C-alpha positions as CSV (number, residue, x, y, z in Angstrom):
1,M,0.0,0.0,0.0
2,Q,1.3,3.4,-0.8
3,K,1.9,5.9,1.9
4,S,-0.6,8.6,2.2
5,T,0.8,12.1,1.6
6,T,-2.1,13.6,3.6
7,G,-1.2,12.5,7.0
8,P,-3.0,9.9,9.1
9,L,-6.1,9.0,7.2
10,G,-6.0,12.1,5.2
11,I,-6.8,14.3,8.2
12,H,-3.9,16.7,7.4
13,T,-5.6,18.0,4.3
14,T,-8.9,18.4,6.0
15,L,-7.4,20.4,8.9
16,H,-5.4,22.5,6.5
17,K,-8.5,23.5,4.6
18,A,-10.1,24.4,7.9
19,G,-7.2,26.8,8.7
20,V,-5.6,24.5,11.3
21,R,-1.9,24.0,10.4
22,L,-0.6,20.8,11.9
23,S,2.0,18.5,10.5
24,A,1.3,14.9,9.9
25,R,3.7,14.1,12.8
26,Q,1.8,16.4,15.1
27,I,-1.5,14.8,14.1
28,R,-0.2,11.4,14.9
29,W,1.0,12.5,18.3
30,C,-2.4,14.0,19.0
31,C,-4.1,10.8,18.1
32,V,-1.7,8.7,20.2
33,I,-2.1,11.0,23.2
34,L,-5.9,11.0,22.9
35,C,-6.2,7.3,22.7
36,L,-3.8,6.8,25.6
37,L,-5.8,9.1,27.7
38,I,-9.0,7.3,26.9
39,F,-7.3,3.9,27.5
40,L,-5.8,5.0,30.9
41,T,-9.1,6.6,32.0
42,A,-11.2,3.6,31.1
43,S,-8.8,1.0,32.4
44,L,-8.3,2.7,35.7
45,T,-12.1,3.2,36.0
46,A,-12.6,-0.5,35.4
47,A,-9.8,-1.4,37.8
48,R,-11.2,0.8,40.5
49,N,-14.8,-0.3,40.3
50,R,-14.8,-3.9,39.2
51,L,-15.5,-6.6,41.8
52,P,-12.3,-8.5,42.6
53,W,-12.3,-12.1,41.4
54,S,-11.2,-15.3,43.0
55,D,-8.3,-16.0,40.6
56,E,-7.0,-12.5,41.1
57,G,-6.7,-13.3,44.8
58,W,-5.1,-16.7,44.1
59,F,-2.4,-15.1,42.0
60,S,-1.9,-12.2,44.3
61,S,-1.7,-14.5,47.4
62,A,1.4,-16.3,46.0
63,A,3.0,-13.0,44.8
64,H,2.4,-11.3,48.1
65,T,3.8,-14.2,50.1
66,L,6.9,-14.1,47.9
67,A,7.3,-10.4,48.3
68,T,6.8,-10.3,52.0
69,Q,8.1,-13.7,53.2
70,G,10.5,-14.9,50.5
71,F,8.7,-18.1,49.4
72,M,6.0,-18.6,46.7
73,G,3.2,-20.3,48.7
74,T,-0.5,-19.5,48.3
75,P,-1.9,-19.4,51.8
76,V,-5.4,-18.4,50.7
77,L,-5.8,-21.9,49.2
78,D,-5.9,-24.9,51.4
79,S,-3.6,-27.9,50.6
80,R,-6.0,-30.5,49.2
81,L,-5.5,-33.7,47.3
82,E,-5.5,-31.9,44.0
83,L,-3.2,-29.0,45.1
84,P,-0.8,-30.6,47.7
85,R,1.4,-28.2,49.6
86,I,0.1,-25.2,47.8
87,Q,0.7,-23.1,50.9
88,Q,4.4,-23.8,50.7
89,R,5.0,-23.8,46.9
90,T,2.9,-22.7,44.0
91,F,3.3,-24.9,40.9
92,W,-0.2,-25.0,39.4
93,V,0.3,-21.8,37.3
94,M,3.2,-20.5,35.3
95,P,5.6,-18.5,37.4
96,L,6.5,-15.3,35.6
97,F,3.3,-13.4,36.3
98,L,3.7,-14.2,40.0
99,L,7.3,-13.0,40.0
100,G,6.4,-9.8,38.2
101,Q,3.6,-9.1,40.6
102,A,5.8,-9.9,43.6
103,A,8.4,-7.3,42.3
104,W,5.5,-4.8,41.9
105,Y,4.5,-5.3,45.6
106,K,8.1,-4.5,46.6
107,V,7.6,-1.0,45.3
108,F,3.8,-0.3,45.2
109,P,0.9,-1.0,47.7
110,D,-0.9,-4.3,47.8
111,T,-4.4,-2.8,47.1
112,I,-6.6,-4.1,44.4
113,L,-6.1,-0.9,42.3
114,S,-2.4,-1.1,42.6
115,T,-2.4,-4.8,41.7
116,R,-4.4,-4.1,38.6
117,A,-2.2,-1.2,37.7
118,F,0.5,-3.8,37.1
119,T,-1.7,-5.3,34.3
120,I,-2.4,-1.8,32.9
121,V,1.3,-1.2,32.6
122,S,1.6,-4.5,30.8
123,A,-1.2,-3.4,28.5
124,L,0.8,-0.3,27.6
125,G,3.7,-2.6,26.6
126,A,1.3,-4.7,24.5
127,L,0.2,-1.6,22.6
128,L,3.7,-0.5,21.9
129,A,4.7,-4.0,20.8
130,F,1.6,-4.2,18.5
131,Y,2.5,-0.9,16.9
132,F,6.1,-1.9,16.2
133,F,5.0,-5.4,15.0
134,L,2.8,-3.7,12.3
135,T,5.5,-1.1,11.5
136,G,7.9,-3.9,10.9
137,L,5.4,-5.9,8.8
138,L,3.8,-3.1,6.7
139,R,6.5,-0.5,6.5
140,E,3.9,2.4,6.7
141,K,2.7,4.7,9.4
142,N,-1.0,5.0,9.0
143,V,-2.1,1.5,9.5
144,P,0.0,0.7,12.6
145,L,-1.1,4.0,14.2
146,L,-4.8,3.4,13.5
147,A,-4.6,-0.3,14.6
148,A,-2.9,0.6,17.9
149,C,-5.5,3.3,18.6
150,L,-8.3,0.9,17.8
151,L,-6.8,-1.7,20.1
152,S,-6.3,0.8,22.9
153,V,-10.1,1.6,23.0
154,S,-11.3,-2.0,22.5
155,F,-13.7,-3.2,25.2
156,I,-12.0,-6.6,25.3
157,F,-8.5,-5.1,25.7
158,I,-9.5,-2.5,28.3
159,D,-11.5,-5.0,30.3
160,N,-8.4,-7.3,30.4
161,A,-6.1,-4.4,31.3
162,G,-8.3,-3.6,34.4
163,F,-8.1,-7.2,35.6
164,A,-5.2,-8.7,37.6
165,R,-4.7,-11.9,35.4
166,P,-1.6,-12.9,33.4
167,D,-3.3,-12.7,30.0
168,V,-2.3,-9.2,29.1
169,L,1.3,-9.7,30.1
170,C,1.4,-13.0,28.2
171,G,0.1,-11.2,25.1
172,A,2.5,-8.3,25.5
173,F,5.5,-10.7,25.6
174,G,4.1,-12.5,22.6
175,L,3.7,-9.4,20.5
176,A,7.1,-8.2,21.5
177,G,8.6,-11.4,20.3
178,L,7.0,-11.0,16.9
179,A,8.0,-7.3,16.7
180,V,11.6,-7.9,17.6
181,F,12.0,-10.6,15.0
182,L,10.7,-8.4,12.3
183,A,12.9,-5.5,13.4
184,L,16.2,-7.4,13.5
185,R,15.8,-10.3,11.1
186,E,17.5,-8.6,8.2
187,S,20.4,-7.0,10.0
188,R,21.1,-9.4,12.9
189,W,19.6,-12.7,12.1
190,L,20.8,-14.8,15.0
191,L,20.2,-12.0,17.5
192,S,16.6,-11.7,16.2
193,L,16.0,-15.4,16.8
194,F,17.5,-15.2,20.3
195,L,15.6,-12.1,21.4
196,A,12.3,-13.0,19.8
197,N,12.3,-16.4,21.4
198,T,13.3,-14.9,24.7
199,F,10.1,-12.9,24.6
200,I,8.1,-15.9,23.4
201,A,9.5,-18.0,26.2
202,A,8.6,-15.3,28.7
203,S,5.1,-15.3,27.2
204,G,4.8,-19.1,27.7
205,F,6.2,-18.9,31.3
206,T,3.6,-16.3,32.0
207,H,0.7,-18.3,30.8
208,P,0.4,-21.5,28.6
209,N,-1.4,-19.4,26.0
210,G,2.1,-18.2,25.1
211,L,2.0,-21.3,22.9
212,F,-0.2,-19.3,20.4
213,H,2.6,-16.7,20.0
214,F,5.2,-19.5,19.6
215,F,3.3,-20.7,16.6
216,G,2.9,-17.1,15.4
217,L,6.7,-16.6,15.5
218,A,7.2,-20.0,13.7
219,V,4.9,-18.7,10.9
220,L,7.0,-15.5,10.6
221,V,10.3,-17.4,10.5
222,L,9.1,-19.9,7.9
223,W,7.5,-17.1,5.8
224,F,10.5,-14.9,5.7
225,D,13.6,-17.0,6.4
226,R,13.0,-20.7,6.0
227,R,16.1,-21.0,3.8
228,R,18.3,-19.4,6.4
229,L,17.4,-22.0,9.1
230,N,20.4,-24.2,10.1
231,V,21.8,-25.8,13.2
232,P,23.3,-22.6,14.7
233,A,20.0,-20.7,14.1
234,L,17.9,-23.5,15.7
235,A,20.3,-23.6,18.6
236,M,20.0,-19.9,19.1
237,A,16.2,-20.1,19.0
238,A,16.1,-22.9,21.5
239,L,18.5,-21.3,24.0
240,P,16.0,-19.0,25.7
241,Y,13.6,-21.9,26.4
242,L,16.4,-24.0,27.9
243,L,17.4,-21.1,30.2
244,F,13.8,-20.5,31.3
245,A,13.3,-24.2,31.8
246,L,16.5,-24.5,33.9
247,G,15.4,-21.8,36.3
248,W,11.9,-23.3,36.7
249,G,13.4,-26.7,36.9
250,L,15.5,-25.7,39.9
251,Y,12.3,-24.5,41.6
252,I,10.3,-27.7,40.7
253,A,13.1,-29.9,42.0
254,Q,12.2,-28.7,45.5
255,D,9.0,-30.8,45.4
256,V,8.5,-32.8,42.2
257,N,5.5,-34.7,43.5
258,A,3.6,-31.5,44.4
259,F,4.4,-30.0,41.0
260,T,3.1,-33.1,39.2
261,L,-0.1,-33.2,41.1
262,Q,-0.8,-29.5,41.0
263,M,-0.1,-29.3,37.3
264,K,-2.2,-32.4,36.6
265,S,-5.1,-30.8,38.5
266,N,-5.0,-27.5,36.6
267,G,-3.9,-29.0,33.2
268,T,-6.8,-31.4,32.9
269,N,-9.5,-28.9,33.6
270,D,-11.3,-28.6,30.2
271,R,-8.0,-27.5,28.6
272,W,-8.6,-29.4,25.3
273,T,-11.4,-29.7,22.8
274,S,-14.0,-32.3,23.7
275,T,-14.6,-33.3,20.1
276,L,-12.5,-34.1,16.9
277,N,-15.3,-33.0,14.6
278,P,-13.9,-29.9,12.9
279,F,-17.3,-28.2,12.4
280,L,-18.1,-28.6,16.0
281,I,-14.7,-27.4,17.0
282,V,-15.2,-24.1,15.1
283,W,-18.8,-23.8,16.3
284,N,-17.9,-24.3,19.9
285,E,-15.2,-21.6,19.6
286,I,-17.6,-19.1,18.0
287,S,-20.6,-19.9,20.2
288,Q,-18.9,-20.3,23.6
289,R,-16.2,-17.6,23.3
290,Y,-17.3,-15.0,20.7
291,F,-21.0,-15.0,21.4
292,V,-20.4,-14.6,25.1
293,A,-17.6,-12.0,24.8
294,F,-19.6,-9.8,22.4
295,G,-22.9,-9.8,24.3
296,L,-24.9,-12.2,22.0
297,V,-25.7,-14.4,25.0
298,T,-26.3,-11.8,27.8
299,G,-28.7,-9.7,25.6
300,G,-29.9,-6.2,26.5
301,F,-27.3,-3.5,26.3
302,G,-24.8,-6.3,25.8
303,Y,-25.8,-6.5,22.2
304,L,-24.0,-3.2,21.6
305,K,-20.7,-5.0,22.0
306,A,-21.6,-7.0,18.9
307,L,-20.9,-3.8,17.0
308,A,-17.2,-4.4,17.5
309,L,-17.5,-8.0,16.4
310,G,-19.3,-6.8,13.3
311,A,-16.5,-4.4,12.6
312,Y,-13.8,-7.1,12.9
313,I,-15.8,-9.4,10.6
314,S,-16.1,-6.5,8.1
315,G,-12.4,-5.9,8.2
316,V,-11.6,-9.5,7.5
317,A,-14.3,-9.6,4.7
318,G,-13.2,-6.3,3.3
319,C,-9.5,-7.4,3.0
320,L,-10.6,-10.6,1.4
321,A,-12.9,-8.9,-1.1
322,D,-10.3,-6.2,-2.1
323,S,-8.0,-7.9,-4.6
324,S,-5.3,-5.2,-4.2
325,L,-5.2,-6.0,-0.5
326,R,-5.7,-9.7,-0.8
327,R,-2.7,-10.0,-3.2
328,R,-0.3,-8.2,-0.9
329,P,2.1,-10.7,0.8
330,E,2.0,-9.1,4.2
331,V,-1.8,-9.1,4.2
332,R,-1.8,-12.8,3.3
333,L,0.6,-13.3,6.2
334,L,-1.8,-11.6,8.6
335,F,-4.5,-13.9,7.4
336,I,-2.3,-16.9,8.1
337,L,-1.5,-15.6,11.5
338,L,-5.2,-15.0,12.2
339,A,-6.0,-18.6,11.1
340,V,-3.2,-20.1,13.2
341,Y,-4.3,-18.3,16.4
342,F,-7.9,-19.1,15.7
343,A,-7.1,-22.8,15.2
344,G,-5.0,-22.9,18.3
345,M,-7.6,-21.3,20.5
346,S,-10.3,-23.6,19.1
347,V,-8.5,-26.7,20.3
348,F,-6.4,-25.6,23.3
349,N,-7.5,-24.2,26.7
350,Q,-10.8,-23.0,28.1
351,K,-13.3,-20.8,26.2
352,L,-12.7,-17.8,28.4
353,S,-13.3,-14.4,27.0
354,Y,-10.0,-13.1,28.5
355,Y,-8.1,-15.2,25.9
356,L,-9.4,-13.1,23.0
357,V,-6.7,-10.6,23.9
358,H,-4.2,-12.9,22.0
359,I,-6.1,-12.9,18.7
360,L,-7.7,-9.5,18.9
361,P,-4.7,-7.6,17.4
362,F,-4.9,-9.5,14.2
363,Y,-8.6,-8.8,13.7
364,I,-7.8,-5.1,14.3
365,A,-4.8,-5.1,12.0
366,L,-7.0,-6.3,9.1
367,L,-9.7,-3.8,10.0
368,A,-7.2,-0.9,10.0
369,L,-5.8,-2.0,6.6
370,W,-9.3,-2.1,5.1
371,I,-10.3,1.3,6.6
372,V,-7.1,3.0,5.4
373,A,-7.5,1.6,1.9
374,L,-11.1,2.8,1.7
375,W,-10.2,6.2,3.1
376,I,-7.4,6.7,0.5
377,R,-9.1,5.2,-2.6
378,R,-12.6,6.3,-2.0
379,P,-12.7,9.9,-0.6
380,G,-16.5,10.0,-1.0
381,L,-16.8,7.4,1.8
382,R,-14.9,9.4,4.4
383,F,-18.1,11.0,5.7
384,V,-19.3,7.5,6.5
385,I,-16.0,6.0,7.7
386,A,-15.2,8.8,10.3
387,P,-18.6,8.7,12.1
388,A,-18.5,4.8,12.0
389,L,-15.1,4.8,13.7
390,L,-16.3,7.4,16.2
391,L,-19.4,5.3,17.0
392,L,-17.3,2.1,17.3
393,C,-14.9,3.7,19.8
394,S,-17.7,5.4,21.7
395,V,-19.7,2.1,22.2
396,E,-16.5,0.2,23.2
397,T,-15.4,2.7,25.8
398,T,-18.9,3.6,27.0
399,G,-19.5,0.0,27.8
400,I,-16.5,0.0,30.2
401,F,-17.8,3.1,32.1
402,L,-21.4,1.7,32.3
403,K,-20.1,-1.6,33.6
404,A,-17.9,0.1,36.2
405,R,-20.8,2.3,37.4
406,A,-22.9,-0.9,37.8
407,Q,-20.2,-2.6,39.9
408,Q,-19.2,-0.1,42.6
409,Y,-18.7,-3.0,44.9
410,M,-16.9,-1.1,47.7
411,L,-20.1,0.4,49.1
412,E,-21.1,-3.1,50.1
413,Q,-17.8,-4.8,50.6
414,S,-16.0,-2.4,53.0
415,P,-18.6,-2.4,55.9
416,A,-18.9,-6.2,55.5
417,M,-15.1,-6.8,55.8
418,Q,-14.9,-4.4,58.8
419,F,-17.5,-6.5,60.5
420,V,-15.4,-9.6,59.8
421,E,-12.2,-8.1,61.1
422,A,-14.0,-7.1,64.3
423,N,-15.5,-10.5,64.9
424,T,-12.8,-13.0,64.0
425,P,-10.5,-14.5,66.7
426,K,-6.8,-13.8,66.2
427,A,-6.1,-17.4,65.4
428,G,-9.4,-17.9,63.6
429,F,-10.4,-19.4,60.3
430,I,-12.3,-17.3,57.8
431,A,-14.1,-19.2,55.0
432,G,-14.6,-16.8,52.1
433,S,-13.6,-16.1,48.5
434,A,-10.0,-15.2,47.6
435,S,-11.5,-12.0,46.1
436,L,-11.8,-10.6,49.6
437,L,-8.1,-10.8,50.1
438,Y,-7.4,-7.2,49.2
439,E,-10.0,-5.6,51.5
440,L,-8.9,-7.9,54.3
441,H,-5.3,-6.8,53.7
442,F,-4.0,-10.3,52.9
443,D,-5.2,-11.6,56.2
444,P,-3.7,-15.1,56.6
445,R,-6.9,-16.3,58.4
446,L,-8.8,-16.1,55.0
447,H,-9.1,-19.4,53.2
448,D,-10.9,-19.7,49.9
449,D,-13.1,-22.8,50.7
450,P,-16.6,-22.9,49.2
451,Y,-17.1,-26.2,51.0
452,L,-16.9,-24.2,54.3
453,G,-14.5,-26.6,56.0
454,L,-16.6,-29.8,55.2
455,R,-13.8,-31.5,53.3
456,K,-11.2,-30.9,56.0
457,G,-13.4,-31.4,59.1
458,I,-13.0,-27.8,60.2
459,F,-15.6,-25.4,61.5
460,P,-14.7,-21.9,60.3
461,D,-15.0,-19.1,62.9
462,V,-16.5,-16.8,60.2
463,V,-18.3,-17.8,56.9
464,I,-18.6,-15.1,54.2
465,I,-21.1,-15.7,51.4
466,D,-20.2,-13.1,48.7
467,P,-21.5,-12.7,45.1
468,L,-18.9,-15.3,43.8
469,Y,-20.0,-17.9,46.3
470,K,-23.6,-17.2,45.6
471,D,-23.1,-17.7,41.9
472,L,-21.2,-20.9,42.6
473,Y,-23.9,-22.3,44.8
474,Q,-26.5,-21.5,42.2
475,E,-24.5,-23.6,39.7
476,W,-24.3,-26.4,42.3
477,S,-28.0,-26.3,42.9
478,A,-28.5,-27.3,39.2
479,G,-25.7,-29.8,38.8
480,Y,-24.6,-30.9,42.3
481,P,-27.7,-31.0,44.7
482,S,-25.9,-33.1,47.2
483,R,-23.2,-30.4,47.7
484,I,-25.9,-27.8,48.3
485,K,-27.5,-30.1,50.8
486,D,-24.2,-30.3,52.7
487,I,-23.7,-26.5,52.5
488,R,-27.1,-25.9,54.0
489,Q,-26.5,-28.4,56.8
490,R,-23.2,-26.7,57.6
491,L,-24.9,-23.2,57.6
492,S,-27.6,-24.5,60.0
493,L,-24.9,-24.5,62.7
494,Y,-24.4,-20.8,62.1
495,R,-26.5,-17.7,62.5
496,L,-26.6,-14.8,60.1
497,A,-24.9,-12.0,61.9
498,F,-24.5,-9.4,59.1
499,H,-25.9,-8.9,55.6
500,N,-26.4,-6.4,52.9
501,N,-27.2,-6.6,49.3
502,D,-24.1,-8.5,48.3
503,Y,-22.7,-10.2,51.5
504,E,-23.9,-12.5,54.2
505,I,-21.7,-13.2,57.2
506,Y,-22.3,-16.1,59.4
507,L,-20.9,-16.7,62.9
508,P,-21.2,-19.9,65.0
509,A,-24.7,-20.1,66.6
510,F,-23.1,-20.6,70.0
511,Q,-20.9,-17.6,69.8
512,K,-21.5,-14.4,71.8
513,P,-23.3,-11.5,70.0
514,P,-21.2,-9.8,67.4
515,V,-19.4,-6.5,68.0
């Protein structure tokens, strides 16, 4: 595609006619700053108002223990048959996110907002890596800039950024690996392999979904440089994985049995497709991940998120229908990458919406290519394209603010946790979701045990039924009625001592009246 001489999307000429004299460089910086401000405002709003989740607490428990006590145990989880000795060593998840979060806690507070800020910083890295990946692939300024801006205001991306999970950091490392390879492959071939695979290895040691980016890098290497592959090149590519594996292996060697059992427990939890029928595999991916993520299941205002899905599909279709785009080698490469990521996500790992952050950049890259092509070749459509882009960005970001407004959880959680702290013995046992860890200031008495001590023969001093436990018990009512029967029998030994809209707190029936 030829570079536009009118600045980003031809805006330079439009502004010049209106009497505003800005260079193309200045316009690009204005676009970048505006999108960054929108991203930071929306992601921080989401981080501040979104209800903490159990897995956030699980990850943070291990990271906080490492930062404050020097070992990577997860005290908020009880050692059970499936997670033996989890309170001493954490093996069930990849280690790099926990190490990064522990380093963050060495410098910043351990509040939920601060914890999520670590993921927001990772998201900024992902945006930068995505921009340089497209710059290295397309050799033009307009498409990478527009694509990075569209990613920064994407509902899926912002929602992930405001959530303390490893997905964004995993994606950032993966995109960095692709970008570094494209930047250095011509001038420093062996170094490009080493650095790119270092980032990809970091992605994999952050989350198993780094496997998608490994295959993405493999596609790039085979596309551009398959004739240059030899023993030294393969050795240089393999070296980072060996170094990461060596470090992790030294940690695993401290308790190989616990590692095996913990990984087996987590690795067999619906991580692979349940069918070999290719049509069902694709349908399951679309219906269970895309329909859910883009509001086609929830309905109501959730349908507005489908506008983004429609835009991404339009970008793919538009690039396929435009022969001048379709014939470009780099566009074909983007289609191959999209297909590889889609295939990988269809057969590997759970159908969580969070995982879309790995494939989303490729949809957006194709959408940006198509938009820029239309803008340059068909000036008459600009009065349609500009409002459509504004509408898309507005719907995506407005959804974040509406969701945050609806989930101002602190109004209910703070007084409930103050009651818990005032009525729990110093050596007591609190049964409640790990999501409460932040408001309880990483209290070691908190244990995430939805069975309320039944499986260990323990009677908690305090039982907290929060929105997450309520949702879990509702699922059990439909699929595991015997569990709910046991839970009700256990709660019959307690009295409801505190409640509001979201929280119910139970104390033993024989205990003195609460403070």
